[in-house]
N, C-alpha and C positions, 0 to 999 in steps of 0.2 A: 665391751670392746668398741662397739660402734660409737658410743659417746666419746671414748678417748680419741677415736679416729676423727670424728667431727670437730672435736675441740682442737685437734692439731691443725686442721685445715680451715678453721673459722676465719682467720685473717685473710687468707687467699680468697675464700668464698665471698666474704664481705666486699673485698676489693673488686672482684669480678662483677658482683651485683651492682656496685656503685658505678663502675665503668659502663655496664650495660644500660643502666638507668640514664646516665649522661648521654649515651649515644641515642637512646630513644627520645629523650627530651630535646636533645639538639636537633634531631630530625624533625620533630614536631614544631620546634621554634622556627627552623628554616622554612618548613612548609608554610607556616603561618606568615612569615615575612614575605615569601614569594607570592602568596595569595593577596596580601595587602598591596604589594608593589604592582601586581597585575591589575588590581582594582583601581589603583591610583592612575595607572596608564590609561585605563578606559575613561576615567573621569578626572582629568588634571585639575589641580587646585586653582582656585580663582582668587583674584584680589578684589577687595571691595571697591566699587566705583561710586563715590559720593554723587548722588543725582544732581545734575547741574541746576535744575530748577529749585531744588531744596537748599542748596548750599551757596546761593548767590551772595556776593560780597556787596559792600557799600557802593552805590552808584558813583559816589564822589571819589572813590579810590582811583588811582592811576590805571589806565588801560593801555596795553601794548607799549609799556615803558621800556621793554628790552628788544634787542634785535633777534633773539632766538625764541623758539616756541617754549612757552611757560604754562604750567598747569593753572596758574593764577588767572591767566587771560580767559580761560574757558568758563570760569565762575563769575566773571564780571557781567553785569546786565547788558552791557553793550555787545558782548559776543552773542548772547541769545537774540538780541534785536537784529543783528546782522544776519544771523542764521534764519530768522523769520523772514527778513527782507529777501533772502536768497531762496526761500521756500525749501529749506533743508532742515533736518532735525539737528539741534545742538549736540554734537558728539565729541568725545575726547579723541580726536584724530587730527594729526598735524596738517593734513591737507586742508581741512576746514579752518585751521588756524591761519594758513597761508592766505586763503580767500578773505578771511576777516581782516587780516593785516593789510591786504591791498585795498579793500573797501574803506577801512579806517583811514588809511593814508589819503585816499582820494577825497574823502569827506572832510577831513581836517585841514587839507591844503587848499580847499576851495576850488577844485578843478571840475566839480560836477555842477552842471547848470545848462540852461538853454543856450544852444549855439556852441557849446564847448565840444572839443573833439578828443576822442580816446582811441588808442591803438593797442590791441592785445596780440601778444606773440604766443604761438603754440597753444591756442585756447582750447583745443580739444572739445570736451563737452562741459566746459566751465559755464557758470551762470552769471559771471560779471558783465558780459556784454548786455544781457537783458536788463540787469539792474541799472547800469549806467545809462542805457537808453531811456529807462523809466524816469531818470533824473534829468532828462532833456538833452543828453549828449548824443552826438553822432559818432558811431563806433565802427571802426574797421577791425574786424576779427580775423586773424590770420592763423594759418597752420602750415606745416612744412609741405613742400611739393610732394605729390604722391610717390615719386620715385624714392624720396628719402623715407617716407612711411613704409614703403614696401621693404626697404632694407632693414628698418628698425622694428617693424611689426607693431606699431602703436594701434592700428585698427583692431587687431586681435584682442587687445585689452580694453577697448572702448575709450581710448584716450586720444582719439584723432578725429578731426573734422575735415571734410572735403567739400562742404556746402553749407549754406545758411540754415537749411532745415535740420542739420544735425546738432545745432546749438540750442539748448533748452531755454524756454521762456515762460512755460506754463506756471501759473501761480505767482509770477513776478510782474509781468506787464502783458497787455493785450497784444494779440498777434499783429494787428494793423500797425500799432506803434512800433513794435519790434521790427517788422519788415521795412518800415519807413526809415528807421534810424540806424539799423545795423546792416552792414554789408560784409561779405566774406571774400577773402582773396588769399592765394598762396603766398608764402614768404619764407625764403631761406634765411634763417637767423644768422648764418655765417656769411651771407651776402645780401644785405638789406638794400633794396632798390631805391632809387632816387624819388620814385613816385609816392612814397610814404613819408611825408614831411609836414611840418607846421602844426603838430599836435600839441594839445595842452597836457596830455597825460598818456603815458605808455606803461604797460605792465607785462610780466610773465610770471607764471607760477610753476616752479620746479620743472623748467624746460632747458635752461641754459647749461645744466650739468650733462646734458646729452649731446653736446655739440662736438665732442671729440677729445677735448683736453681742457685743463684748467685755464690756459691762456686764451683759448678760443672763447670760452664763456666770459672771461673778463673783457675781451675785445668786443663781444656782443653788447655788454652793458655800456661800454664807452660809445659804441656806434648808435645804440638806441637813444642815448642822450643827444649826441651831436648831429645825427642824421635825421631823426624823426621829430624832435621837439622844437617848439618855438622858444625863444629866450624866456626864461622864467617857468618853462614847462617842467613837469615832475615825472620822473621815472621811478617805478617801484618794481623790484624783482625779488623773487624768493628762489632758494636753491638748497642743496644738501650741505650740511655743516658737520665736519668731523669733530666730535667731542672727545675722542680718545687721545689724539696726538696733534702736536703742532709741527711734527717732523714727518713721520710715516703717513702716507695716504695713497689714494688712487689718483694718479695724475693724468691718465689718458685712458680712452676706451669708451664703451657705451655709456657709462655713468661715472663721473668723477666726483670726488669729495673735497670740498674746500676747507682748508685749515684757517685758523685765525690769521696766521701770517700772510696767507694769500689775500684775504679780505683787507687786511691792514695795508698791504701793498697797493691794492686796487683803489682804496679810498685816498691814499696819498697821491696816486697818479691822477685821479679825477680832480682833486683839489688843485694840483699843479696846473691842470688844464683850465682852471678858472671856474669850476663848478662847486656848488654847496652839497655836502654829503652829511647826512645824519650821523651822529656819533655811534660807533659800534660797541654795543654792550651785551655781553653774554648773560643770559638770565641765571640768577642763582637757583640752585635746586632747593627751593624752600618748601615744597609740597611733597608728600610721599610719592605721588604719582610721577614726579620729576625723576625719580630714581628707577623707574620701571622701564626696561628695554625690551621691546617686542622682538621676537626672533622668528625666522622663517620656519615653516610656511605661514605667511601672514593671513589670518582669518578675516573674513568680511565682518567689520564691526557693526554693532547695533547700539542704540542709545542706552539700553539698560544692561546688556550683557557684555559689552565691550568687544574685544579687549582694548585697553588703553593703547593708543598708538601715537604717543607724543615723541618717543625715542624708539629707534629701531636699530637692529644690527645689519650692517652692510659691509660685506667683504671683511668681516672680523672687527669692524670698528663700530662703536656706539655713535649714532648720528641723529640729527634732528633737522628741522627746517630753520632757515635764517633768512631775514629780509634786509634789503639795502634800499635806501631811498636817496635819490639824487635830484637836485634842482639845477637845470641848465643855467650857467652863468654867462656864457658868451657863445 
């Protein structure tokens, strides 16, 4: 009788056993997935960073051929040389690209030399004043008046100078030469005074996007050329570039993002005013690191562990650094 009873319920029992097995297996699988995800959160995946010293390209290859930050520039021997001259490690960070861009422009345009004069805007703790002084230049290093710094909080992030002794020179030039050739003064980039004039070279590194609006930053570039340079002098500025859109962007506020159309308009205006402007060329994404976008919170990078910081997310846009070079024509 029992065998007939069991045989009658065999399909239902089999089905219940299968369902129970699926539930147990599903729970085990989900628990395993949760454990793997928790482990991944503790140790996020890394991308391989090709060591700069190991993967250097042909010295004869073009360097800084584009207007925007490109991975190829970091692997050119000239980048490592400039990093050495600035007493910094060669790292995959766009800020170092900006510094290398400015130094490269100054060197290739022949503005560095005994008796030449350079003017830096928003220098913070940059190392270019010391390097240009080593090359024989007399440098005026400026930063915003303290009232502006108090409002924007640059001191808290170590990006503000209020005296000559906050500008680094160690490992670049001796202290006596530095103090002899570099002087500090405050300068409001939205209101450049008449006392800063007649320079051979002026520069700023990611400062003009903090002047309040796209237009104010563009006006600063024009004023830096026409108010501070002698005829034939060179201006070199870097800022934030919006890679995501030529329409939507951040047009005003603490940090603005320049689109291609904004820079095209600025270049056309500068040329109409009689100045020479280098062609604006966006670097092609030719290296796999060009496709990596760093996201907040941004970690402090290291030469070996990264992270790569060539592109970053700002206000929902993929951004990078861009440089513009102008020669005063009249």
